[in-house]
DOVO-968423 format. One line per field, with one value per residue (C-alpha): residue number from 1; x, y, z. Coordinates in nm, 4 decimals. Example, Ala and Ser with C-alpha at 12.3 -4.5 7.8 and 13.67 -1.06 7.14 Angstrom:
2
resi	c(1; 2)
px	c(1.2300; 1.3670)
py	c(-0.4500; -0.1060)
pz	c(0.7800; 0.7140)
END
This chain:
487
resi	c(1; 2; 3; 4; 5; 6; 7; 8; 9; 10; 11; 12; 13; 14; 15; 16; 17; 18; 19; 20; 21; 22; 23; 24; 25; 26; 27; 28; 29; 30; 31; 32; 33; 34; 35; 36; 37; 38; 39; 40; 41; 42; 43; 44; 45; 46; 47; 48; 49; 50; 51; 52; 53; 54; 55; 56; 57; 58; 59; 60; 61; 62; 63; 64; 65; 66; 67; 68; 69; 70; 71; 72; 73; 74; 75; 76; 77; 78; 79; 80; 81; 82; 83; 84; 85; 86; 87; 88; 89; 90; 91; 92; 93; 94; 95; 96; 97; 98; 99; 100; 101; 102; 103; 104; 105; 106; 107; 108; 109; 110; 111; 112; 113; 114; 115; 116; 117; 118; 119; 120; 121; 122; 123; 124; 125; 126; 127; 128; 129; 130; 131; 132; 133; 134; 135; 136; 137; 138; 139; 140; 141; 142; 143; 144; 145; 146; 147; 148; 149; 150; 151; 152; 153; 154; 155; 156; 157; 158; 159; 160; 161; 162; 163; 164; 165; 166; 167; 168; 169; 170; 171; 172; 173; 174; 175; 176; 177; 178; 179; 180; 181; 182; 183; 184; 185; 186; 187; 188; 189; 190; 191; 192; 193; 194; 195; 196; 197; 198; 199; 200; 201; 202; 203; 204; 205; 206; 207; 208; 209; 210; 211; 212; 213; 214; 215; 216; 217; 218; 219; 220; 221; 222; 223; 224; 225; 226; 227; 228; 229; 230; 231; 232; 233; 234; 235; 236; 237; 238; 239; 240; 241; 242; 243; 244; 245; 246; 247; 248; 249; 250; 251; 252; 253; 254; 255; 256; 257; 258; 259; 260; 261; 262; 263; 264; 265; 266; 267; 268; 269; 270; 271; 272; 273; 274; 275; 276; 277; 278; 279; 280; 281; 282; 283; 284; 285; 286; 287; 288; 289; 290; 291; 292; 293; 294; 295; 296; 297; 298; 299; 300; 301; 302; 303; 304; 305; 306; 307; 308; 309; 310; 311; 312; 313; 314; 315; 316; 317; 318; 319; 320; 321; 322; 323; 324; 325; 326; 327; 328; 329; 330; 331; 332; 333; 334; 335; 336; 337; 338; 339; 340; 341; 342; 343; 344; 345; 346; 347; 348; 349; 350; 351; 352; 353; 354; 355; 356; 357; 358; 359; 360; 361; 362; 363; 364; 365; 366; 367; 368; 369; 370; 371; 372; 373; 374; 375; 376; 377; 378; 379; 380; 381; 382; 383; 384; 385; 386; 387; 388; 389; 390; 391; 392; 393; 394; 395; 396; 397; 398; 399; 400; 401; 402; 403; 404; 405; 406; 407; 408; 409; 410; 411; 412; 413; 414; 415; 416; 417; 418; 419; 420; 421; 422; 423; 424; 425; 426; 427; 428; 429; 430; 431; 432; 433; 434; 435; 436; 437; 438; 439; 440; 441; 442; 443; 444; 445; 446; 447; 448; 449; 450; 451; 452; 453; 454; 455; 456; 457; 458; 459; 460; 461; 462; 463; 464; 465; 466; 467; 468; 469; 470; 471; 472; 473; 474; 475; 476; 477; 478; 479; 480; 481; 482; 483; 484; 485; 486; 487)
px	c(-0.2329; 0.1096; 0.3409; 0.5727; 0.9547; 0.9332; 0.6854; 0.8709; 1.1837; 0.9687; 0.8184; 1.1389; 1.3102; 1.0217; 0.9976; 1.4001; 1.3689; 1.0501; 1.2263; 1.5264; 1.3323; 1.0928; 1.4134; 1.5698; 1.2823; 1.2534; 1.6196; 1.6322; 1.3144; 1.4657; 1.7706; 1.6144; 1.3905; 1.6702; 1.9248; 1.6690; 1.5800; 1.9457; 1.9790; 1.6927; 1.8386; 2.1639; 1.9986; 1.7918; 2.1119; 2.2309; 1.8913; 1.8602; 2.2494; 2.0885; 1.7775; 2.0367; 2.2183; 1.8878; 1.7472; 2.0947; 2.1021; 1.7245; 1.8275; 2.1213; 1.8888; 1.6379; 1.8134; 1.5535; 1.3077; 0.9852; 0.9675; 0.8818; 0.6418; 0.4529; 0.4289; 0.4151; 0.4151; 0.7677; 0.8637; 0.6748; 0.8473; 1.1802; 1.1459; 1.0070; 1.2776; 1.5350; 1.3850; 1.2280; 1.4702; 1.2779; 0.9884; 0.9401; 1.1891; 1.1426; 1.3878; 1.2025; 1.1391; 0.8192; 0.5121; 0.4607; 0.2701; -0.0377; -0.0429; 0.0612; -0.3071; -0.3285; -0.0398; -0.0200; -0.1772; -0.4626; -0.4085; -0.7368; -0.8256; -0.6401; -0.4200; -0.0721; -0.0014; 0.3726; 0.5688; 0.4342; 0.6057; 0.6433; 0.3814; 0.4121; 0.5118; 0.2647; 0.1370; 0.3040; 0.6251; 0.6479; 0.5375; 0.8638; 1.0575; 1.0599; 1.2235; 1.3443; 1.5033; 1.8349; 1.6509; 1.5050; 1.1608; 0.9326; 0.9227; 0.7516; 0.6458; 0.4703; 0.4650; 0.5066; 0.8300; 1.0152; 1.3020; 1.5597; 1.8602; 1.8643; 1.8879; 2.1041; 2.2402; 2.1928; 2.4436; 2.4734; 2.8317; 2.9442; 2.6897; 2.3827; 2.0720; 1.8584; 1.7806; 1.6470; 1.4602; 1.3795; 1.1700; 1.2617; 1.1061; 0.8379; 0.7488; 0.7718; 0.5255; 0.6597; 0.4516; 0.7640; 0.9573; 0.6517; 0.6144; 1.0037; 0.9512; 0.6537; 0.8155; 1.1118; 0.8686; 0.6701; 0.9900; 1.1091; 0.7868; 0.7675; 1.1299; 1.0376; 0.7322; 0.9297; 1.2011; 0.9460; 0.7712; 1.1006; 1.1807; 0.8447; 0.8793; 1.2381; 1.1769; 0.9686; 1.2021; 1.4759; 1.3283; 1.2145; 1.5852; 1.7082; 1.4499; 1.4926; 1.7993; 1.6035; 1.3369; 1.5475; 1.7208; 1.3737; 1.2617; 1.5705; 1.5448; 1.1897; 1.3511; 1.6328; 1.3911; 1.1808; 1.5082; 1.6395; 2.0124; 2.1502; 1.9825; 2.1962; 2.1502; 2.3627; 2.6147; 2.5981; 2.7550; 3.0082; 2.8165; 2.6020; 2.3697; 2.6422; 2.8013; 2.4500; 2.4080; 2.7827; 2.6919; 2.3682; 2.5552; 2.8065; 2.5121; 2.3464; 2.6750; 2.7527; 2.3698; 2.3970; 2.7308; 2.5778; 2.2868; 2.5070; 2.7099; 2.3978; 2.2684; 2.6207; 2.6182; 2.2855; 2.3670; 2.7066; 2.5496; 2.2601; 2.5561; 2.7891; 2.4873; 2.3578; 2.6719; 2.6954; 2.3251; 2.2986; 2.6148; 2.4150; 2.0925; 2.2711; 2.4266; 2.1332; 1.9071; 2.1809; 2.1584; 1.7905; 1.7407; 2.0166; 2.2719; 2.5090; 2.5415; 2.5085; 2.8895; 3.1293; 3.2750; 2.9220; 2.8617; 3.2057; 3.1299; 2.8102; 2.9707; 3.2434; 2.9643; 2.7694; 3.0852; 3.1619; 2.7877; 2.8298; 3.1504; 2.9913; 2.6739; 2.9087; 3.1225; 2.8243; 2.6704; 2.9965; 3.0052; 2.6255; 2.6804; 2.9811; 2.7567; 2.4758; 2.7283; 2.6569; 2.9756; 3.1076; 3.4719; 3.6315; 3.9580; 4.2374; 4.6181; 4.7909; 5.0985; 5.0640; 5.3662; 5.2524; 4.8991; 5.0743; 5.3118; 5.0446; 4.8604; 5.1059; 5.2194; 4.8637; 4.8587; 5.2401; 5.1493; 4.8963; 5.1782; 5.4114; 5.1460; 5.1192; 5.5195; 5.4902; 5.7737; 5.6430; 5.8782; 5.7753; 6.0239; 5.8999; 6.1515; 6.3221; 6.3127; 6.0838; 5.7501; 5.5040; 5.1410; 4.8574; 4.5227; 4.2972; 4.0315; 4.2584; 3.9795; 3.9207; 4.2944; 4.3375; 4.0202; 4.2218; 4.5536; 4.3728; 4.1926; 4.4983; 4.6968; 4.4326; 4.4207; 4.7933; 4.7608; 4.5073; 4.6541; 5.0313; 5.1557; 5.3386; 5.7297; 5.6351; 5.7082; 5.5188; 5.7257; 5.5493; 5.7211; 5.6543; 5.8049; 5.7438; 5.7285; 5.7022; 5.3141; 5.2153; 5.3017; 5.3314; 5.2610; 5.3735; 5.2795; 5.4397; 5.4052; 5.5226; 5.3441; 5.1159; 5.0639; 4.7402; 4.7156; 4.7886; 4.4433; 4.2855; 4.4997; 4.3132; 3.9900; 4.0994; 3.8932; 3.5841; 3.3317; 3.2753; 3.5725; 3.7731; 4.0656; 3.9387; 4.2832; 4.4201; 4.1208; 3.8429; 3.5297; 3.6944; 3.9297; 3.6485; 3.7049; 3.3979; 3.5826; 3.4787; 3.7909; 3.9838; 3.6558; 3.6492; 3.9959; 3.9543; 3.6544; 3.8652; 4.1476; 3.9344; 3.7593; 4.1097; 4.1630; 4.4405; 4.4995; 4.5629; 4.7313; 4.7688; 5.0666; 5.3003; 5.5128; 5.9097; 5.8343; 5.6402; 5.2790; 5.0660; 5.2132; 4.9718; 5.0858; 4.8672; 4.9398; 4.7702; 4.8294; 4.9978; 4.8210; 4.7845; 4.7953; 4.4555; 4.2343)
py	c(-23.2443; -23.1053; -22.9554; -22.6972; -22.7436; -22.4713; -22.6683; -23.0117; -22.8584; -22.7188; -23.0301; -23.2213; -22.9730; -22.9571; -23.3499; -23.3636; -23.1051; -23.2888; -23.6264; -23.5062; -23.3172; -23.6380; -23.8490; -23.5935; -23.5595; -23.9600; -23.9955; -23.7244; -23.8463; -24.1933; -24.0812; -23.8500; -24.1349; -24.3965; -24.1599; -24.0597; -24.4274; -24.4878; -24.1863; -24.3247; -24.6548; -24.5388; -24.3775; -24.6438; -24.8719; -24.6673; -24.6767; -25.0260; -25.0655; -24.8859; -25.0854; -25.4335; -25.2804; -25.1961; -25.5578; -25.6863; -25.5316; -25.5939; -25.9615; -25.9068; -25.7768; -26.0558; -26.3664; -26.4453; -26.2826; -26.3288; -25.9678; -25.8656; -26.1929; -26.0642; -25.7054; -25.6490; -25.2741; -25.2981; -25.4165; -25.1427; -24.8706; -25.0383; -24.9566; -24.6214; -24.5401; -24.6314; -24.4659; -24.1606; -24.0193; -23.8731; -24.1542; -24.3998; -24.6836; -25.0508; -24.9480; -24.6761; -24.7099; -24.4776; -24.6711; -24.7842; -24.5607; -24.5929; -24.8333; -24.7095; -24.6473; -24.4006; -24.1832; -23.9003; -23.9364; -23.6962; -23.4280; -23.4031; -23.0460; -22.8852; -23.1932; -23.2540; -23.6245; -23.6090; -23.5536; -23.5652; -23.8032; -23.7372; -23.9239; -24.3007; -24.3945; -24.5183; -24.8744; -25.0315; -24.9027; -25.1587; -25.4212; -25.4415; -25.5872; -25.8986; -26.0850; -26.4585; -26.6698; -26.8333; -27.1254; -26.8851; -26.9446; -26.6212; -26.4281; -26.1051; -25.9271; -26.0582; -26.4535; -26.6731; -26.5018; -26.7316; -26.5079; -26.4898; -26.3544; -25.9974; -26.0901; -25.9029; -26.1575; -26.0761; -26.1701; -26.2215; -26.3474; -26.3955; -26.6542; -26.6082; -26.5647; -26.4514; -26.2304; -25.9304; -25.9097; -25.6291; -25.6463; -25.4311; -25.1045; -25.0829; -24.7329; -24.4339; -24.4174; -24.1080; -23.8044; -23.5978; -23.8038; -23.8377; -23.4522; -23.4122; -23.6542; -23.4847; -23.0965; -23.2633; -23.4034; -23.0630; -22.8589; -23.1069; -23.1149; -22.7086; -22.7139; -22.9773; -22.7590; -22.4345; -22.6171; -22.7376; -22.3958; -22.2390; -22.5275; -22.4283; -22.0509; -22.0743; -22.3526; -22.1763; -21.8480; -22.0716; -22.2947; -21.9733; -21.8650; -22.1984; -22.2074; -21.8629; -21.9330; -22.2265; -21.9940; -21.7390; -22.0289; -22.1480; -21.7841; -21.7333; -22.0753; -21.9656; -21.6392; -21.8505; -22.0991; -21.7826; -21.6617; -21.4125; -21.5482; -21.2221; -21.3662; -21.4004; -21.5103; -21.3714; -21.6198; -21.5404; -21.8652; -22.1372; -22.4231; -22.6419; -22.3742; -22.1500; -22.3648; -22.4163; -22.0734; -22.0383; -22.3283; -22.1482; -21.8434; -22.0327; -22.2020; -21.8694; -21.7069; -22.0339; -22.0157; -21.6387; -21.6900; -21.9636; -21.7430; -21.4417; -21.7022; -21.8435; -21.5223; -21.4509; -21.7827; -21.7354; -21.3848; -21.4681; -21.7832; -21.5774; -21.3108; -21.5685; -21.7321; -21.4080; -21.2935; -21.5961; -21.5968; -21.2260; -21.2766; -21.5679; -21.3573; -21.0615; -21.2594; -21.4657; -21.1500; -20.9739; -21.2663; -21.2781; -20.8891; -20.9185; -20.6844; -20.9929; -21.2692; -21.6359; -21.7030; -21.9443; -21.6743; -21.5989; -21.9805; -22.0394; -21.7349; -21.8692; -22.2053; -22.0876; -21.9151; -22.2259; -22.4236; -22.1680; -22.1710; -22.5710; -22.5830; -22.3257; -22.5699; -22.8703; -22.7218; -22.5762; -22.9641; -23.1246; -22.8829; -22.9779; -23.3336; -23.2980; -23.1280; -23.3800; -23.6749; -23.8053; -23.7683; -24.1325; -24.2074; -24.5262; -24.5868; -24.8093; -24.8240; -24.6294; -24.4221; -24.0461; -23.9334; -24.1124; -23.9354; -23.5895; -23.6553; -23.7396; -23.4416; -23.2028; -23.3613; -23.2906; -22.9421; -22.8743; -22.7522; -22.5049; -22.3804; -22.3547; -22.1580; -21.8951; -21.8627; -22.0273; -22.2406; -22.5736; -22.8075; -23.1267; -23.2358; -23.6329; -23.8305; -24.1138; -24.4972; -24.4014; -24.5471; -24.5318; -24.6539; -24.4111; -24.5141; -24.2927; -24.2327; -24.1653; -23.9869; -23.7406; -23.6887; -23.5988; -23.3643; -23.2155; -23.1566; -23.0613; -22.7451; -22.6594; -22.6202; -22.4726; -22.2043; -22.1729; -22.1431; -21.8675; -21.6468; -21.6545; -21.3698; -21.4705; -21.5175; -21.6913; -22.0244; -22.3122; -22.5679; -22.8736; -23.0901; -23.4190; -23.5629; -23.8705; -23.8578; -24.1742; -24.1126; -23.9007; -23.7388; -23.3876; -23.2153; -22.8591; -22.6093; -22.2715; -22.0339; -21.6750; -21.3408; -21.2184; -21.2971; -21.2793; -21.0354; -21.2033; -21.0889; -21.2945; -21.6295; -21.7740; -21.7086; -21.8727; -22.1679; -22.0183; -22.0850; -21.8265; -21.5905; -21.3906; -21.1776; -20.9151; -20.7622; -21.1060; -21.2611; -21.1546; -21.3312; -21.2850; -21.5902; -21.7913; -21.8120; -21.8503; -21.9240; -22.2602; -22.4677; -22.4564; -22.4919; -22.8214; -22.9132; -22.8558; -23.1135; -23.3823; -23.3205; -23.3635; -23.6581; -23.8084; -23.7346; -23.4833; -23.1097; -22.8404; -22.4878; -22.1508; -21.9073; -21.6674; -21.8289; -21.7485; -21.6914; -21.3949; -21.5935; -21.8464; -22.1567; -22.4459; -22.7579; -23.0606; -23.3279; -23.6684; -23.9748; -24.2832; -24.6306; -24.7808; -24.4390; -24.3510; -24.3817)
pz	c(-10.6494; -10.7244; -10.4601; -10.5403; -10.4526; -10.1934; -9.9872; -10.0505; -9.9116; -9.6450; -9.5654; -9.5695; -9.3568; -9.0850; -9.1025; -9.0241; -8.7283; -8.5831; -8.6218; -8.4510; -8.1804; -8.1047; -8.0619; -7.8495; -7.6180; -7.5735; -7.5437; -7.2773; -7.0957; -7.0616; -6.9637; -6.6989; -6.5720; -6.5910; -6.4081; -6.1470; -6.0803; -6.0346; -5.7933; -5.5630; -5.5749; -5.4801; -5.1797; -5.1156; -5.0665; -4.8170; -4.6329; -4.6398; -4.5095; -4.2068; -4.1838; -4.1732; -3.8983; -3.6981; -3.7679; -3.6486; -3.3402; -3.2667; -3.3027; -3.0730; -2.8218; -2.8340; -2.9436; -3.2088; -3.4519; -3.2118; -3.1260; -3.4644; -3.5226; -3.1806; -3.2718; -3.6557; -3.6061; -3.4618; -3.8190; -3.9906; -3.7349; -3.8087; -4.1863; -4.1118; -3.8720; -4.1617; -4.4555; -4.2934; -4.0276; -3.7363; -3.7562; -3.4698; -3.4497; -3.2715; -2.9831; -2.8518; -2.4807; -2.5292; -2.5650; -2.9433; -3.1719; -3.3836; -3.6641; -4.0026; -4.1191; -3.8199; -3.8800; -3.7949; -3.4823; -3.4329; -3.1736; -2.9523; -2.9091; -2.5969; -2.5225; -2.6491; -2.7390; -2.7822; -3.0852; -3.4117; -3.6327; -4.0324; -4.2363; -4.3352; -4.6616; -4.9007; -4.8076; -5.0825; -5.0050; -4.7191; -4.9081; -5.0944; -4.7848; -4.6250; -4.3678; -4.3924; -4.1243; -4.1541; -4.3346; -4.5873; -4.4546; -4.4332; -4.1003; -4.2163; -4.5307; -4.8420; -4.8873; -5.2057; -5.3287; -5.5395; -5.6350; -5.3812; -5.5779; -5.4074; -5.0276; -4.7721; -4.5076; -4.1508; -3.8905; -3.5383; -3.4123; -3.7670; -3.8190; -4.0483; -3.8454; -4.1513; -4.4666; -4.5646; -4.9172; -5.1127; -5.4157; -5.7258; -5.7405; -6.0364; -6.0396; -5.7949; -5.5390; -5.3547; -5.4243; -5.4434; -5.6718; -5.9147; -5.9029; -5.9861; -6.2691; -6.4118; -6.3972; -6.5868; -6.8484; -6.8735; -6.9237; -7.1647; -7.3343; -7.3523; -7.4840; -7.7480; -7.8486; -7.8861; -8.0863; -8.3332; -8.3579; -8.4082; -8.6875; -8.8575; -8.8367; -9.0159; -9.2360; -9.4790; -9.5365; -9.5675; -9.8316; -10.0157; -10.0054; -10.1162; -10.4222; -10.5275; -10.7323; -10.9086; -10.9876; -11.1364; -11.3464; -11.4660; -11.5478; -11.7531; -11.9013; -12.0482; -12.1730; -12.3304; -12.5122; -12.6375; -12.8222; -12.5752; -12.5712; -12.4084; -12.0702; -11.7744; -11.4332; -11.1129; -10.9608; -10.5827; -10.4292; -10.5246; -10.4405; -10.6642; -10.7600; -10.8182; -11.0569; -11.2152; -11.2761; -11.4365; -11.6649; -11.7513; -11.8539; -12.0282; -12.2507; -12.3145; -12.4300; -12.6738; -12.8053; -12.8508; -13.0396; -13.2287; -13.3127; -13.4106; -13.6555; -13.8084; -13.8943; -14.0601; -14.2097; -14.3752; -14.4982; -14.6311; -14.8312; -14.9960; -15.1021; -15.2263; -15.4255; -15.5539; -15.7121; -15.9713; -16.0254; -16.0785; -16.3371; -16.5221; -16.5222; -16.6483; -16.9204; -17.0565; -17.0379; -17.2704; -17.5152; -17.5003; -17.5538; -17.8569; -17.6939; -17.7021; -17.9356; -17.8405; -17.9492; -17.7872; -17.5713; -17.4458; -17.3725; -17.2091; -16.9731; -16.8746; -16.8368; -16.6181; -16.3853; -16.3648; -16.2584; -15.9887; -15.8702; -15.8583; -15.6696; -15.3894; -15.3700; -15.3432; -15.0754; -14.8769; -14.9357; -14.8069; -14.5071; -14.4236; -14.4415; -14.1850; -13.9357; -13.9750; -13.9527; -14.2800; -14.4682; -14.5009; -14.4611; -14.6088; -14.4030; -14.5102; -14.4537; -14.7142; -14.7975; -14.7314; -14.9187; -15.2507; -15.2337; -15.1722; -15.4654; -15.6884; -15.6126; -15.6361; -15.9948; -16.0654; -15.9813; -16.1190; -16.4675; -16.3047; -16.0790; -16.3844; -16.5715; -16.3144; -16.2784; -15.9128; -15.8151; -15.6632; -15.4374; -15.2950; -15.0426; -14.9462; -14.7314; -14.9533; -14.8377; -14.5520; -14.5274; -14.2032; -14.2847; -14.2323; -14.1448; -14.3508; -14.6389; -14.9483; -15.1502; -14.8741; -14.8280; -15.1808; -15.1548; -14.8448; -15.0113; -15.3584; -15.1471; -14.9628; -15.3123; -15.4863; -15.2206; -15.2491; -15.6184; -15.6068; -15.3601; -15.4332; -15.6355; -15.9415; -15.9268; -15.5777; -15.4239; -15.2450; -15.0554; -14.9577; -14.6957; -14.5232; -14.2224; -13.9779; -13.6275; -13.3883; -13.3452; -13.6509; -13.9752; -14.0306; -14.3778; -14.4020; -14.7081; -14.7078; -14.9660; -15.0142; -15.0544; -15.0177; -14.6277; -14.4005; -14.1164; -13.7749; -13.6652; -13.9400; -13.9036; -13.6447; -13.8638; -14.1710; -14.1014; -14.0371; -14.3182; -14.5606; -14.3656; -14.6633; -14.6086; -14.8684; -14.9174; -15.0644; -15.1858; -15.4217; -15.6247; -15.9453; -15.8472; -15.7353; -15.3580; -15.1005; -14.8201; -14.7683; -14.8876; -14.5660; -14.3394; -14.5486; -14.4744; -14.0922; -14.1050; -14.2925; -14.0685; -13.7263; -13.8904; -13.9227; -13.5502; -13.6505; -13.6362; -13.8647; -13.7975; -13.9425; -13.9090; -14.0626; -14.3162; -14.3053; -14.7194; -14.6452; -14.7043; -14.5166; -14.3393; -14.2829; -14.1135; -14.1195; -13.8505; -13.8829; -13.6428; -13.7788; -13.7726; -13.4194; -13.2478; -13.3086; -12.9690)
END
């Protein structure tokens, strides 16, 4: 049988409250009985002291314990006089009263037999006391007692003439004491029952209140798994459940953003792929219909569109490999300045053909090893130089500058106009993003080159930033850690 979390919390709270109440009940009951026993014992010690005094007085008047041996009722009356004030005493000049089992004396009808004494204690009360002579031989009371540790000395003229022994109390025999203890136990039991009932009545609503945020999270999770990424849960506390609710809302926002990006990504890819395919289809159908002749110029146009489509598919493939973690990097110790110089010299003829000045500023006589993949770095610099070549106006300038620090190498690419609007600078590394005022499909840009650059830099534990160039164009700053500084 499956038990809901509400009932589990309810049972846990009820068990905790019940255990605490039972422990409190047992401890309080023991404390009441122990404290009452100590109180009775302290009262009894005072009465025993009075009994010792009475015994010493009796011995001083008789010179021996024979007066108790001859009349055992004197022993009983002596105990009664010490522990029950107003009762008969052994030194009374009045005739001795009836024995214990006849107390209180019956009053004959129409006759007055004298003062009525309080009822005697229970028979087992007097059995706790015994009298020993100076040699610790039994005089009165129960015999066969071997434990004489708790004895009270009886003295006459500073000499020990006997001992009074008291057996420890095993239980309460007085009905008033027993009734008092029973009343206390009954009151304590009623309080315990009321506490358990209150705990039971409060545990279930409190458990429902505690579980309510969890139920809301479970419902919202079901909505989220169904694709409703606009689902949010209210944050009503600052505890663990509140943090869980905030984390859930952040997750929902992230999933909503990713879903929005995915839809745009699919739409943009479809749009980018459809353009070269439409051009190819139009060119081929024109040749098939005889509108155009399969001349070398027509074949070259088809070939260029095919190359552009191939570059787009290759870029998408590279990005997909990076997302899946399947893009391999073969890193080794290399000279970053040499790779930049080789890539710049490869592009120099094209920059010259576009009438764009290309300046490469590399430190001379300085080398710091870089642990990286040489082919990926060439792809990185190739994409940046190609991007600058496409989107820099003729008569413009591109400055490539490399500088070493103690921990990394910084490569700066600054080109001239046209520039990028400030609101678009941070989005240049988004996939398929294009600033339409400076880019068009005629130049072949699909908005994937800088996204690939960002992936390559991050795979090398570096960073790439875009900002406004002092020359009026775009400034790209690539920072890569040197060998030995990569964590």
